[in-house]
mmCIF file of the N, C-alpha and C atoms, coordinates in Angstrom:
data_MODEL
# 
_entry.id   MODEL 
# 
loop_
_atom_site.group_PDB 
_atom_site.id 
_atom_site.type_symbol 
_atom_site.label_atom_id 
_atom_site.label_alt_id 
_atom_site.label_comp_id 
_atom_site.label_asym_id 
_atom_site.label_entity_id 
_atom_site.label_seq_id 
_atom_site.pdbx_PDB_ins_code 
_atom_site.Cartn_x 
_atom_site.Cartn_y 
_atom_site.Cartn_z 
_atom_site.occupancy 
_atom_site.B_iso_or_equiv 
_atom_site.pdbx_formal_charge 
_atom_site.auth_seq_id 
_atom_site.auth_comp_id 
_atom_site.auth_asym_id 
_atom_site.auth_atom_id 
_atom_site.pdbx_PDB_model_num 
ATOM 1   N N  . MET A 1 1  ? -90.079  181.584 -127.672 1.00 0.00 ? 1  MET A N  1 
ATOM 2   C CA . MET A 1 1  ? -89.735  180.691 -128.770 1.00 0.00 ? 1  MET A CA 1 
ATOM 3   C C  . MET A 1 1  ? -89.108  181.508 -129.890 1.00 0.00 ? 1  MET A C  1 
ATOM 4   N N  . ASN A 1 2  ? -88.103  180.985 -130.578 1.00 0.00 ? 2  ASN A N  1 
ATOM 5   C CA . ASN A 1 2  ? -87.431  181.692 -131.663 1.00 0.00 ? 2  ASN A CA 1 
ATOM 6   C C  . ASN A 1 2  ? -88.321  181.789 -132.877 1.00 0.00 ? 2  ASN A C  1 
ATOM 7   N N  . ALA A 1 3  ? -88.181  182.892 -133.591 1.00 0.00 ? 3  ALA A N  1 
ATOM 8   C CA . ALA A 1 3  ? -88.926  183.051 -134.835 1.00 0.00 ? 3  ALA A CA 1 
ATOM 9   C C  . ALA A 1 3  ? -88.488  181.973 -135.812 1.00 0.00 ? 3  ALA A C  1 
ATOM 10  N N  . GLY A 1 4  ? -89.442  181.383 -136.509 1.00 0.00 ? 4  GLY A N  1 
ATOM 11  C CA . GLY A 1 4  ? -89.115  180.365 -137.496 1.00 0.00 ? 4  GLY A CA 1 
ATOM 12  C C  . GLY A 1 4  ? -88.977  178.970 -136.916 1.00 0.00 ? 4  GLY A C  1 
ATOM 13  N N  . THR A 1 5  ? -89.071  178.837 -135.598 1.00 0.00 ? 5  THR A N  1 
ATOM 14  C CA . THR A 1 5  ? -88.967  177.519 -134.983 1.00 0.00 ? 5  THR A CA 1 
ATOM 15  C C  . THR A 1 5  ? -90.311  176.820 -135.084 1.00 0.00 ? 5  THR A C  1 
ATOM 16  N N  . GLU A 1 6  ? -90.284  175.591 -135.584 1.00 0.00 ? 6  GLU A N  1 
ATOM 17  C CA . GLU A 1 6  ? -91.517  174.830 -135.702 1.00 0.00 ? 6  GLU A CA 1 
ATOM 18  C C  . GLU A 1 6  ? -91.763  174.056 -134.413 1.00 0.00 ? 6  GLU A C  1 
ATOM 19  N N  . THR A 1 7  ? -93.012  173.945 -134.036 1.00 0.00 ? 7  THR A N  1 
ATOM 20  C CA . THR A 1 7  ? -93.345  173.166 -132.859 1.00 0.00 ? 7  THR A CA 1 
ATOM 21  C C  . THR A 1 7  ? -93.865  171.805 -133.289 1.00 0.00 ? 7  THR A C  1 
ATOM 22  N N  . VAL A 1 8  ? -93.666  170.836 -132.461 1.00 0.00 ? 8  VAL A N  1 
ATOM 23  C CA . VAL A 1 8  ? -94.142  169.490 -132.734 1.00 0.00 ? 8  VAL A CA 1 
ATOM 24  C C  . VAL A 1 8  ? -95.395  169.282 -131.911 1.00 0.00 ? 8  VAL A C  1 
ATOM 25  N N  . GLY A 1 9  ? -96.496  168.958 -132.585 1.00 0.00 ? 9  GLY A N  1 
ATOM 26  C CA . GLY A 1 9  ? -97.752  168.737 -131.891 1.00 0.00 ? 9  GLY A CA 1 
ATOM 27  C C  . GLY A 1 9  ? -97.827  167.341 -131.308 1.00 0.00 ? 9  GLY A C  1 
ATOM 28  N N  . GLN A 1 10 ? -98.812  167.132 -130.443 1.00 0.00 ? 10 GLN A N  1 
ATOM 29  C CA . GLN A 1 10 ? -98.992  165.832 -129.800 1.00 0.00 ? 10 GLN A CA 1 
ATOM 30  C C  . GLN A 1 10 ? -99.246  164.738 -130.834 1.00 0.00 ? 10 GLN A C  1 
ATOM 31  N N  . THR A 1 11 ? -99.980  165.076 -131.905 1.00 0.00 ? 11 THR A N  1 
ATOM 32  C CA . THR A 1 11 ? -100.244 164.088 -132.956 1.00 0.00 ? 11 THR A CA 1 
ATOM 33  C C  . THR A 1 11 ? -98.937  163.624 -133.579 1.00 0.00 ? 11 THR A C  1 
ATOM 34  N N  . ASP A 1 12 ? -98.017  164.579 -133.832 1.00 0.00 ? 12 ASP A N  1 
ATOM 35  C CA . ASP A 1 12 ? -96.705  164.227 -134.385 1.00 0.00 ? 12 ASP A CA 1 
ATOM 36  C C  . ASP A 1 12 ? -95.929  163.325 -133.428 1.00 0.00 ? 12 ASP A C  1 
ATOM 37  N N  . LEU A 1 13 ? -95.966  163.654 -132.143 1.00 0.00 ? 13 LEU A N  1 
ATOM 38  C CA . LEU A 1 13 ? -95.250  162.852 -131.152 1.00 0.00 ? 13 LEU A CA 1 
ATOM 39  C C  . LEU A 1 13 ? -95.823  161.447 -131.072 1.00 0.00 ? 13 LEU A C  1 
ATOM 40  N N  . ASN A 1 14 ? -97.149  161.328 -131.148 1.00 0.00 ? 14 ASN A N  1 
ATOM 41  C CA . ASN A 1 14 ? -97.772  160.004 -131.133 1.00 0.00 ? 14 ASN A CA 1 
ATOM 42  C C  . ASN A 1 14 ? -97.357  159.198 -132.356 1.00 0.00 ? 14 ASN A C  1 
ATOM 43  N N  . ALA A 1 15 ? -97.308  159.844 -133.517 1.00 0.00 ? 15 ALA A N  1 
ATOM 44  C CA . ALA A 1 15 ? -96.909  159.155 -134.743 1.00 0.00 ? 15 ALA A CA 1 
ATOM 45  C C  . ALA A 1 15 ? -95.461  158.701 -134.658 1.00 0.00 ? 15 ALA A C  1 
ATOM 46  N N  . ILE A 1 16 ? -94.600  159.544 -134.104 1.00 0.00 ? 16 ILE A N  1 
ATOM 47  C CA . ILE A 1 16 ? -93.193  159.181 -133.934 1.00 0.00 ? 16 ILE A CA 1 
ATOM 48  C C  . ILE A 1 16 ? -93.076  158.010 -132.972 1.00 0.00 ? 16 ILE A C  1 
ATOM 49  N N  . HIS A 1 17 ? -93.803  158.072 -131.872 1.00 0.00 ? 17 HIS A N  1 
ATOM 50  C CA . HIS A 1 17 ? -93.786  156.980 -130.891 1.00 0.00 ? 17 HIS A CA 1 
ATOM 51  C C  . HIS A 1 17 ? -94.231  155.673 -131.539 1.00 0.00 ? 17 HIS A C  1 
ATOM 52  N N  . ASP A 1 18 ? -95.340  155.715 -132.262 1.00 0.00 ? 18 ASP A N  1 
ATOM 53  C CA . ASP A 1 18 ? -95.853  154.509 -132.922 1.00 0.00 ? 18 ASP A CA 1 
ATOM 54  C C  . ASP A 1 18 ? -94.843  153.953 -133.920 1.00 0.00 ? 18 ASP A C  1 
ATOM 55  N N  . ALA A 1 19 ? -94.201  154.841 -134.670 1.00 0.00 ? 19 ALA A N  1 
ATOM 56  C CA . ALA A 1 19 ? -93.205  154.395 -135.651 1.00 0.00 ? 19 ALA A CA 1 
ATOM 57  C C  . ALA A 1 19 ? -92.014  153.740 -134.949 1.00 0.00 ? 19 ALA A C  1 
ATOM 58  N N  . MET A 1 20 ? -91.587  154.308 -133.830 1.00 0.00 ? 20 MET A N  1 
ATOM 59  C CA . MET A 1 20 ? -90.450  153.745 -133.096 1.00 0.00 ? 20 MET A CA 1 
ATOM 60  C C  . MET A 1 20 ? -90.796  152.387 -132.493 1.00 0.00 ? 20 MET A C  1 
ATOM 61  N N  . VAL A 1 21 ? -92.023  152.234 -131.988 1.00 0.00 ? 21 VAL A N  1 
ATOM 62  C CA . VAL A 1 21 ? -92.456  150.945 -131.444 1.00 0.00 ? 21 VAL A CA 1 
ATOM 63  C C  . VAL A 1 21 ? -92.471  149.901 -132.559 1.00 0.00 ? 21 VAL A C  1 
ATOM 64  N N  . THR A 1 22 ? -93.019  150.275 -133.719 1.00 0.00 ? 22 THR A N  1 
ATOM 65  C CA . THR A 1 22 ? -93.067  149.358 -134.865 1.00 0.00 ? 22 THR A CA 1 
ATOM 66  C C  . THR A 1 22 ? -91.659  148.976 -135.309 1.00 0.00 ? 22 THR A C  1 
ATOM 67  N N  . LEU A 1 23 ? -90.767  149.933 -135.358 1.00 0.00 ? 23 LEU A N  1 
ATOM 68  C CA . LEU A 1 23 ? -89.379  149.675 -135.742 1.00 0.00 ? 23 LEU A CA 1 
ATOM 69  C C  . LEU A 1 23 ? -88.711  148.712 -134.754 1.00 0.00 ? 23 LEU A C  1 
ATOM 70  N N  . GLY A 1 24 ? -88.947  148.926 -133.472 1.00 0.00 ? 24 GLY A N  1 
ATOM 71  C CA . GLY A 1 24 ? -88.387  148.039 -132.453 1.00 0.00 ? 24 GLY A CA 1 
ATOM 72  C C  . GLY A 1 24 ? -88.904  146.616 -132.579 1.00 0.00 ? 24 GLY A C  1 
ATOM 73  N N  . GLN A 1 25 ? -90.205  146.480 -132.850 1.00 0.00 ? 25 GLN A N  1 
ATOM 74  C CA . GLN A 1 25 ? -90.781  145.147 -133.029 1.00 0.00 ? 25 GLN A CA 1 
ATOM 75  C C  . GLN A 1 25 ? -90.180  144.451 -134.248 1.00 0.00 ? 25 GLN A C  1 
ATOM 76  N N  . ALA A 1 26 ? -90.004  145.195 -135.329 1.00 0.00 ? 26 ALA A N  1 
ATOM 77  C CA . ALA A 1 26 ? -89.407  144.616 -136.538 1.00 0.00 ? 26 ALA A CA 1 
ATOM 78  C C  . ALA A 1 26 ? -87.964  144.206 -136.276 1.00 0.00 ? 26 ALA A C  1 
ATOM 79  N N  . ALA A 1 27 ? -87.236  145.005 -135.506 1.00 0.00 ? 27 ALA A N  1 
ATOM 80  C CA . ALA A 1 27 ? -85.843  144.682 -135.191 1.00 0.00 ? 27 ALA A CA 1 
ATOM 81  C C  . ALA A 1 27 ? -85.762  143.402 -134.361 1.00 0.00 ? 27 ALA A C  1 
ATOM 82  N N  . ARG A 1 28 ? -86.666  143.244 -133.406 1.00 0.00 ? 28 ARG A N  1 
ATOM 83  C CA . ARG A 1 28 ? -86.663  142.010 -132.597 1.00 0.00 ? 28 ARG A CA 1 
ATOM 84  C C  . ARG A 1 28 ? -86.993  140.793 -133.439 1.00 0.00 ? 28 ARG A C  1 
ATOM 85  N N  . ALA A 1 29 ? -87.960  140.932 -134.347 1.00 0.00 ? 29 ALA A N  1 
ATOM 86  C CA . ALA A 1 29 ? -88.313  139.814 -135.227 1.00 0.00 ? 29 ALA A CA 1 
ATOM 87  C C  . ALA A 1 29 ? -87.125  139.450 -136.119 1.00 0.00 ? 29 ALA A C  1 
ATOM 88  N N  . ALA A 1 30 ? -86.433  140.460 -136.642 1.00 0.00 ? 30 ALA A N  1 
ATOM 89  C CA . ALA A 1 30 ? -85.269  140.208 -137.493 1.00 0.00 ? 30 ALA A CA 1 
ATOM 90  C C  . ALA A 1 30 ? -84.155  139.543 -136.692 1.00 0.00 ? 30 ALA A C  1 
ATOM 91  N N  . MET A 1 31 ? -83.973  139.979 -135.453 1.00 0.00 ? 31 MET A N  1 
ATOM 92  C CA . MET A 1 31 ? -82.936  139.404 -134.601 1.00 0.00 ? 31 MET A CA 1 
ATOM 93  C C  . MET A 1 31 ? -83.205  137.912 -134.373 1.00 0.00 ? 31 MET A C  1 
ATOM 94  N N  . GLN A 1 32 ? -84.454  137.581 -134.105 1.00 0.00 ? 32 GLN A N  1 
ATOM 95  C CA . GLN A 1 32 ? -84.803  136.176 -133.868 1.00 0.00 ? 32 GLN A CA 1 
ATOM 96  C C  . GLN A 1 32 ? -84.574  135.340 -135.124 1.00 0.00 ? 32 GLN A C  1 
ATOM 97  N N  . GLU A 1 33 ? -84.906  135.894 -136.271 1.00 0.00 ? 33 GLU A N  1 
ATOM 98  C CA . GLU A 1 33 ? -84.701  135.167 -137.529 1.00 0.00 ? 33 GLU A CA 1 
ATOM 99  C C  . GLU A 1 33 ? -83.217  135.015 -137.836 1.00 0.00 ? 33 GLU A C  1 
ATOM 100 N N  . LEU A 1 34 ? -82.451  136.085 -137.626 1.00 0.00 ? 34 LEU A N  1 
ATOM 101 C CA . LEU A 1 34 ? -81.011  136.020 -137.912 1.00 0.00 ? 34 LEU A CA 1 
ATOM 102 C C  . LEU A 1 34 ? -80.273  135.070 -136.978 1.00 0.00 ? 34 LEU A C  1 
ATOM 103 N N  . ALA A 1 35 ? -80.827  134.817 -135.813 1.00 0.00 ? 35 ALA A N  1 
ATOM 104 C CA . ALA A 1 35 ? -80.177  133.906 -134.870 1.00 0.00 ? 35 ALA A CA 1 
ATOM 105 C C  . ALA A 1 35 ? -80.090  132.494 -135.438 1.00 0.00 ? 35 ALA A C  1 
ATOM 106 N N  . THR A 1 36 ? -80.952  132.158 -136.389 1.00 0.00 ? 36 THR A N  1 
ATOM 107 C CA . THR A 1 36 ? -80.961  130.803 -136.949 1.00 0.00 ? 36 THR A CA 1 
ATOM 108 C C  . THR A 1 36 ? -80.139  130.687 -138.237 1.00 0.00 ? 36 THR A C  1 
ATOM 109 N N  . VAL A 1 37 ? -79.631  131.818 -138.743 1.00 0.00 ? 37 VAL A N  1 
ATOM 110 C CA . VAL A 1 37 ? -78.880  131.807 -140.000 1.00 0.00 ? 37 VAL A CA 1 
ATOM 111 C C  . VAL A 1 37 ? -77.418  131.493 -139.705 1.00 0.00 ? 37 VAL A C  1 
ATOM 112 N N  . PRO A 1 38 ? -76.797  130.613 -140.491 1.00 0.00 ? 38 PRO A N  1 
ATOM 113 C CA . PRO A 1 38 ? -75.380  130.286 -140.270 1.00 0.00 ? 38 PRO A CA 1 
ATOM 114 C C  . PRO A 1 38 ? -74.480  131.521 -140.402 1.00 0.00 ? 38 PRO A C  1 
ATOM 115 N N  . ALA A 1 39 ? -73.406  131.542 -139.638 1.00 0.00 ? 39 ALA A N  1 
ATOM 116 C CA . ALA A 1 39 ? -72.480  132.681 -139.619 1.00 0.00 ? 39 ALA A CA 1 
ATOM 117 C C  . ALA A 1 39 ? -71.933  132.983 -141.004 1.00 0.00 ? 39 ALA A C  1 
ATOM 118 N N  . GLU A 1 40 ? -71.567  131.961 -141.764 1.00 0.00 ? 40 GLU A N  1 
ATOM 119 C CA . GLU A 1 40 ? -70.997  132.195 -143.098 1.00 0.00 ? 40 GLU A CA 1 
ATOM 120 C C  . GLU A 1 40 ? -72.002  132.897 -144.013 1.00 0.00 ? 40 GLU A C  1 
ATOM 121 N N  . THR A 1 41 ? -73.268  132.572 -143.889 1.00 0.00 ? 41 THR A N  1 
ATOM 122 C CA . THR A 1 41 ? -74.298  133.226 -144.701 1.00 0.00 ? 41 THR A CA 1 
ATOM 123 C C  . THR A 1 41 ? -74.419  134.702 -144.318 1.00 0.00 ? 41 THR A C  1 
ATOM 124 N N  . LYS A 1 42 ? -74.381  134.971 -143.011 1.00 0.00 ? 42 LYS A N  1 
ATOM 125 C CA . LYS A 1 42 ? -74.443  136.368 -142.554 1.00 0.00 ? 42 LYS A CA 1 
ATOM 126 C C  . LYS A 1 42 ? -73.210  137.142 -143.011 1.00 0.00 ? 42 LYS A C  1 
ATOM 127 N N  . ASN A 1 43 ? -72.026  136.511 -142.921 1.00 0.00 ? 43 ASN A N  1 
ATOM 128 C CA . ASN A 1 43 ? -70.790  137.173 -143.350 1.00 0.00 ? 43 ASN A CA 1 
ATOM 129 C C  . ASN A 1 43 ? -70.823  137.487 -144.840 1.00 0.00 ? 43 ASN A C  1 
ATOM 130 N N  . LYS A 1 44 ? -71.332  136.542 -145.631 1.00 0.00 ? 44 LYS A N  1 
ATOM 131 C CA . LYS A 1 44 ? -71.427  136.777 -147.072 1.00 0.00 ? 44 LYS A CA 1 
ATOM 132 C C  . LYS A 1 44 ? -72.365  137.946 -147.359 1.00 0.00 ? 44 LYS A C  1 
ATOM 133 N N  . ALA A 1 45 ? -73.491  138.011 -146.658 1.00 0.00 ? 45 ALA A N  1 
ATOM 134 C CA . ALA A 1 45 ? -74.441  139.116 -146.851 1.00 0.00 ? 45 ALA A CA 1 
ATOM 135 C C  . ALA A 1 45 ? -73.797  140.454 -146.475 1.00 0.00 ? 45 ALA A C  1 
ATOM 136 N N  . LEU A 1 46 ? -73.025  140.475 -145.391 1.00 0.00 ? 46 LEU A N  1 
ATOM 137 C CA . LEU A 1 46 ? -72.336  141.710 -144.989 1.00 0.00 ? 46 LEU A CA 1 
ATOM 138 C C  . LEU A 1 46 ? -71.304  142.139 -146.018 1.00 0.00 ? 46 LEU A C  1 
ATOM 139 N N  . ARG A 1 47 ? -70.554  141.162 -146.558 1.00 0.00 ? 47 ARG A N  1 
ATOM 140 C CA . ARG A 1 47 ? -69.562  141.495 -147.594 1.00 0.00 ? 47 ARG A CA 1 
ATOM 141 C C  . ARG A 1 47 ? -70.241  142.071 -148.837 1.00 0.00 ? 47 ARG A C  1 
ATOM 142 N N  . GLU A 1 48 ? -71.361  141.482 -149.237 1.00 0.00 ? 48 GLU A N  1 
ATOM 143 C CA . GLU A 1 48 ? -72.089  141.977 -150.408 1.00 0.00 ? 48 GLU A CA 1 
ATOM 144 C C  . GLU A 1 48 ? -72.656  143.378 -150.155 1.00 0.00 ? 48 GLU A C  1 
ATOM 145 N N  . ALA A 1 49 ? -73.155  143.610 -148.949 1.00 0.00 ? 49 ALA A N  1 
ATOM 146 C CA . ALA A 1 49 ? -73.678  144.939 -148.608 1.00 0.00 ? 49 ALA A CA 1 
ATOM 147 C C  . ALA A 1 49 ? -72.560  145.974 -148.651 1.00 0.00 ? 49 ALA A C  1 
ATOM 148 N N  . ALA A 1 50 ? -71.398  145.626 -148.110 1.00 0.00 ? 50 ALA A N  1 
ATOM 149 C CA . ALA A 1 50 ? -70.250  146.545 -148.129 1.00 0.00 ? 50 ALA A CA 1 
ATOM 150 C C  . ALA A 1 50 ? -69.830  146.845 -149.559 1.00 0.00 ? 50 ALA A C  1 
ATOM 151 N N  . LYS A 1 51 ? -69.840  145.815 -150.403 1.00 0.00 ? 51 LYS A N  1 
ATOM 152 C CA . LYS A 1 51 ? -69.484  146.002 -151.816 1.00 0.00 ? 51 LYS A CA 1 
ATOM 153 C C  . LYS A 1 51 ? -70.451  146.973 -152.495 1.00 0.00 ? 51 LYS A C  1 
ATOM 154 N N  . ALA A 1 52 ? -71.734  146.809 -152.199 1.00 0.00 ? 52 ALA A N  1 
ATOM 155 C CA . ALA A 1 52 ? -72.752  147.690 -152.797 1.00 0.00 ? 52 ALA A CA 1 
ATOM 156 C C  . ALA A 1 52 ? -72.587  149.132 -152.311 1.00 0.00 ? 52 ALA A C  1 
ATOM 157 N N  . ILE A 1 53 ? -72.252  149.300 -151.036 1.00 0.00 ? 53 ILE A N  1 
ATOM 158 C CA . ILE A 1 53 ? -72.047  150.658 -150.498 1.00 0.00 ? 53 ILE A CA 1 
ATOM 159 C C  . ILE A 1 53 ? -70.846  151.308 -151.177 1.00 0.00 ? 53 ILE A C  1 
ATOM 160 N N  . ARG A 1 54 ? -69.760  150.562 -151.311 1.00 0.00 ? 54 ARG A N  1 
ATOM 161 C CA . ARG A 1 54 ? -68.566  151.119 -151.979 1.00 0.00 ? 54 ARG A CA 1 
ATOM 162 C C  . ARG A 1 54 ? -68.874  151.499 -153.422 1.00 0.00 ? 54 ARG A C  1 
ATOM 163 N N  . ALA A 1 55 ? -69.631  150.666 -154.120 1.00 0.00 ? 55 ALA A N  1 
ATOM 164 C CA . ALA A 1 55 ? -69.983  150.958 -155.517 1.00 0.00 ? 55 ALA A CA 1 
ATOM 165 C C  . ALA A 1 55 ? -70.852  152.205 -155.607 1.00 0.00 ? 55 ALA A C  1 
ATOM 166 N N  . SER A 1 56 ? -71.777  152.375 -154.676 1.00 0.00 ? 56 SER A N  1 
ATOM 167 C CA . SER A 1 56 ? -72.646  153.554 -154.737 1.00 0.00 ? 56 SER A CA 1 
ATOM 168 C C  . SER A 1 56 ? -71.871  154.821 -154.400 1.00 0.00 ? 56 SER A C  1 
ATOM 169 N N  . ARG A 1 57 ? -70.859  154.719 -153.560 1.00 0.00 ? 57 ARG A N  1 
ATOM 170 C CA . ARG A 1 57 ? -70.039  155.902 -153.256 1.00 0.00 ? 57 ARG A CA 1 
ATOM 171 C C  . ARG A 1 57 ? -69.271  156.359 -154.474 1.00 0.00 ? 57 ARG A C  1 
ATOM 172 N N  . ARG A 1 58 ? -68.831  155.423 -155.299 1.00 0.00 ? 58 ARG A N  1 
ATOM 173 C CA . ARG A 1 58 ? -68.103  155.799 -156.514 1.00 0.00 ? 58 ARG A CA 1 
ATOM 174 C C  . ARG A 1 58 ? -69.023  156.514 -157.498 1.00 0.00 ? 58 ARG A C  1 
ATOM 175 N N  . ARG A 1 59 ? -70.299  156.134 -157.523 1.00 0.00 ? 59 ARG A N  1 
ATOM 176 C CA . ARG A 1 59 ? -71.247  156.768 -158.447 1.00 0.00 ? 59 ARG A CA 1 
ATOM 177 C C  . ARG A 1 59 ? -71.615  158.181 -158.006 1.00 0.00 ? 59 ARG A C  1 
ATOM 178 N N  . CYS A 1 60 ? -71.535  158.444 -156.718 1.00 0.00 ? 60 CYS A N  1 
ATOM 179 C CA . CYS A 1 60 ? -71.900  159.758 -156.186 1.00 0.00 ? 60 CYS A CA 1 
ATOM 180 C C  . CYS A 1 60 ? -70.642  160.611 -156.073 1.00 0.00 ? 60 CYS A C  1 
ATOM 181 N N  . SER A 1 61 ? -70.504  161.543 -156.966 1.00 0.00 ? 61 SER A N  1 
ATOM 182 C CA . SER A 1 61 ? -69.319  162.392 -156.914 1.00 0.00 ? 61 SER A CA 1 
ATOM 183 C C  . SER A 1 61 ? -69.550  163.530 -155.929 1.00 0.00 ? 61 SER A C  1 
ATOM 184 N N  . PRO A 1 62 ? -68.496  164.007 -155.297 1.00 0.00 ? 62 PRO A N  1 
ATOM 185 C CA . PRO A 1 62 ? -68.655  165.115 -154.358 1.00 0.00 ? 62 PRO A CA 1 
ATOM 186 C C  . PRO A 1 62 ? -69.049  166.386 -155.106 1.00 0.00 ? 62 PRO A C  1 
ATOM 187 N N  . PRO A 1 63 ? -69.705  167.306 -154.431 1.00 0.00 ? 63 PRO A N  1 
ATOM 188 C CA . PRO A 1 63 ? -70.103  168.544 -155.090 1.00 0.00 ? 63 PRO A CA 1 
ATOM 189 C C  . PRO A 1 63 ? -68.887  169.355 -155.523 1.00 0.00 ? 63 PRO A C  1 
ATOM 190 N N  . THR A 1 64 ? -69.032  170.070 -156.599 1.00 0.00 ? 64 THR A N  1 
ATOM 191 C CA . THR A 1 64 ? -67.942  170.906 -157.075 1.00 0.00 ? 64 THR A CA 1 
ATOM 192 C C  . THR A 1 64 ? -68.074  172.290 -156.463 1.00 0.00 ? 64 THR A C  1 
ATOM 193 N N  . ARG A 1 65 ? -67.006  173.054 -156.544 1.00 0.00 ? 65 ARG A N  1 
ATOM 194 C CA . ARG A 1 65 ? -67.065  174.419 -156.014 1.00 0.00 ? 65 ARG A CA 1 
ATOM 195 C C  . ARG A 1 65 ? -68.141  175.230 -156.725 1.00 0.00 ? 65 ARG A C  1 
ATOM 196 N N  . ARG A 1 66 ? -68.365  174.931 -157.956 1.00 0.00 ? 66 ARG A N  1 
ATOM 197 C CA . ARG A 1 66 ? -69.323  175.684 -158.752 1.00 0.00 ? 66 ARG A CA 1 
ATOM 198 C C  . ARG A 1 66 ? -70.764  175.442 -158.310 1.00 0.00 ? 66 ARG A C  1 
ATOM 199 N N  . THR A 1 67 ? -71.082  174.208 -157.887 1.00 0.00 ? 67 THR A N  1 
ATOM 200 C CA . THR A 1 67 ? -72.467  173.886 -157.538 1.00 0.00 ? 67 THR A CA 1 
ATOM 201 C C  . THR A 1 67 ? -72.744  173.926 -156.048 1.00 0.00 ? 67 THR A C  1 
ATOM 202 N N  . TRP A 1 68 ? -71.728  173.785 -155.223 1.00 0.00 ? 68 TRP A N  1 
ATOM 203 C CA . TRP A 1 68 ? -71.950  173.723 -153.787 1.00 0.00 ? 68 TRP A CA 1 
ATOM 204 C C  . TRP A 1 68 ? -71.780  175.084 -153.147 1.00 0.00 ? 68 TRP A C  1 
ATOM 205 N N  . ARG A 1 69 ? -72.694  175.445 -152.288 1.00 0.00 ? 69 ARG A N  1 
ATOM 206 C CA . ARG A 1 69 ? -72.598  176.680 -151.508 1.00 0.00 ? 69 ARG A CA 1 
ATOM 207 C C  . ARG A 1 69 ? -72.744  176.313 -150.037 1.00 0.00 ? 69 ARG A C  1 
ATOM 208 N N  . PRO A 1 70 ? -71.898  176.890 -149.175 1.00 0.00 ? 70 PRO A N  1 
ATOM 209 C CA . PRO A 1 70 ? -72.052  176.591 -147.747 1.00 0.00 ? 70 PRO A CA 1 
ATOM 210 C C  . PRO A 1 70 ? -73.391  177.136 -147.243 1.00 0.00 ? 70 PRO A C  1 
ATOM 211 N N  . PRO A 1 71 ? -73.983  176.493 -146.253 1.00 0.00 ? 71 PRO A N  1 
ATOM 212 C CA . PRO A 1 71 ? -75.253  176.977 -145.725 1.00 0.00 ? 71 PRO A CA 1 
ATOM 213 C C  . PRO A 1 71 ? -75.077  178.344 -145.082 1.00 0.00 ? 71 PRO A C  1 
ATOM 214 N N  . ARG A 1 72 ? -76.092  179.155 -145.204 1.00 0.00 ? 72 ARG A N  1 
ATOM 215 C CA . ARG A 1 72 ? -76.039  180.476 -144.568 1.00 0.00 ? 72 ARG A CA 1 
ATOM 216 C C  . ARG A 1 72 ? -76.307  180.326 -143.082 1.00 0.00 ? 72 ARG A C  1 
ATOM 217 N N  . PRO A 1 73 ? -75.589  181.092 -142.269 1.00 0.00 ? 73 PRO A N  1 
ATOM 218 C CA . PRO A 1 73 ? -75.835  181.003 -140.826 1.00 0.00 ? 73 PRO A CA 1 
ATOM 219 C C  . PRO A 1 73 ? -77.224  181.545 -140.493 1.00 0.00 ? 73 PRO A C  1 
ATOM 220 N N  . THR A 1 74 ? -77.861  180.925 -139.510 1.00 0.00 ? 74 THR A N  1 
ATOM 221 C CA . THR A 1 74 ? -79.189  181.384 -139.105 1.00 0.00 ? 74 THR A CA 1 
ATOM 222 C C  . THR A 1 74 ? -79.106  182.537 -138.115 1.00 0.00 ? 74 THR A C  1 
ATOM 223 N N  . VAL A 1 75 ? -77.932  182.732 -137.528 1.00 0.00 ? 75 VAL A N  1 
ATOM 224 C CA . VAL A 1 75 ? -77.728  183.825 -136.575 1.00 0.00 ? 75 VAL A CA 1 
ATOM 225 C C  . VAL A 1 75 ? -76.593  184.683 -137.104 1.00 0.00 ? 75 VAL A C  1 
ATOM 226 N N  . ARG A 1 76 ? -76.830  185.978 -137.164 1.00 0.00 ? 76 ARG A N  1 
ATOM 227 C CA . ARG A 1 76 ? -75.782  186.879 -137.633 1.00 0.00 ? 76 ARG A CA 1 
ATOM 228 C C  . ARG A 1 76 ? -74.739  187.091 -136.559 1.00 0.00 ? 76 ARG A C  1 
ATOM 229 N N  . ARG A 1 77 ? -73.543  187.395 -137.006 1.00 0.00 ? 77 ARG A N  1 
ATOM 230 C CA . ARG A 1 77 ? -72.445  187.650 -136.083 1.00 0.00 ? 77 ARG A CA 1 
ATOM 231 C C  . ARG A 1 77 ? -72.847  188.760 -135.115 1.00 0.00 ? 77 ARG A C  1 
ATOM 232 N N  . GLY A 1 78 ? -72.608  188.533 -133.828 1.00 0.00 ? 78 GLY A N  1 
ATOM 233 C CA . GLY A 1 78 ? -72.926  189.534 -132.813 1.00 0.00 ? 78 GLY A CA 1 
ATOM 234 C C  . GLY A 1 78 ? -74.326  189.386 -132.229 1.00 0.00 ? 78 GLY A C  1 
ATOM 235 N N  . GLN A 1 79 ? -75.138  188.479 -132.793 1.00 0.00 ? 79 GLN A N  1 
ATOM 236 C CA . GLN A 1 79 ? -76.488  188.264 -132.251 1.00 0.00 ? 79 GLN A CA 1 
ATOM 237 C C  . GLN A 1 79 ? -76.509  187.009 -131.396 1.00 0.00 ? 79 GLN A C  1 
ATOM 238 N N  . CYS A 1 80 ? -77.432  186.996 -130.472 1.00 0.00 ? 80 CYS A N  1 
ATOM 239 C CA . CYS A 1 80 ? -77.591  185.841 -129.602 1.00 0.00 ? 80 CYS A CA 1 
ATOM 240 C C  . CYS A 1 80 ? -78.599  184.875 -130.215 1.00 0.00 ? 80 CYS A C  1 
ATOM 241 N N  . SER A 1 81 ? -78.295  183.594 -130.213 1.00 0.00 ? 81 SER A N  1 
ATOM 242 C CA . SER A 1 81 ? -79.189  182.615 -130.834 1.00 0.00 ? 81 SER A CA 1 
ATOM 243 C C  . SER A 1 81 ? -80.477  182.402 -130.046 1.00 0.00 ? 81 SER A C  1 
ATOM 244 N N  . THR A 1 82 ? -80.508  182.791 -128.784 1.00 0.00 ? 82 THR A N  1 
ATOM 245 C CA . THR A 1 82 ? -81.728  182.609 -127.987 1.00 0.00 ? 82 THR A CA 1 
ATOM 246 C C  . THR A 1 82 ? -82.608  183.841 -128.022 1.00 0.00 ? 82 THR A C  1 
ATOM 247 N N  . GLY A 1 83 ? -82.164  184.876 -128.742 1.00 0.00 ? 83 GLY A N  1 
ATOM 248 C CA . GLY A 1 83 ? -82.748  186.168 -128.856 1.00 0.00 ? 83 GLY A CA 1 
ATOM 249 C C  . GLY A 1 83 ? -84.132  186.381 -128.899 1.00 0.00 ? 83 GLY A C  1 
# 
């Protein structure tokens, strides 16, 4: 195993599994509910969501050269990543 690599324990895997099952159940419930909503209502909701996303992108400015630094490589040139 590589130095600095974190391992995932069985408890973590169980929690992830449970969260994914819960998410899937919520998605199915939402799908059933959305099946009864008129198309125009769904389209209006999508347009409003798109508008909100565009507005939030304008508020978030890209990082400047002064504040942004590229991530440092975890493997030095000439070294093997499986080392």
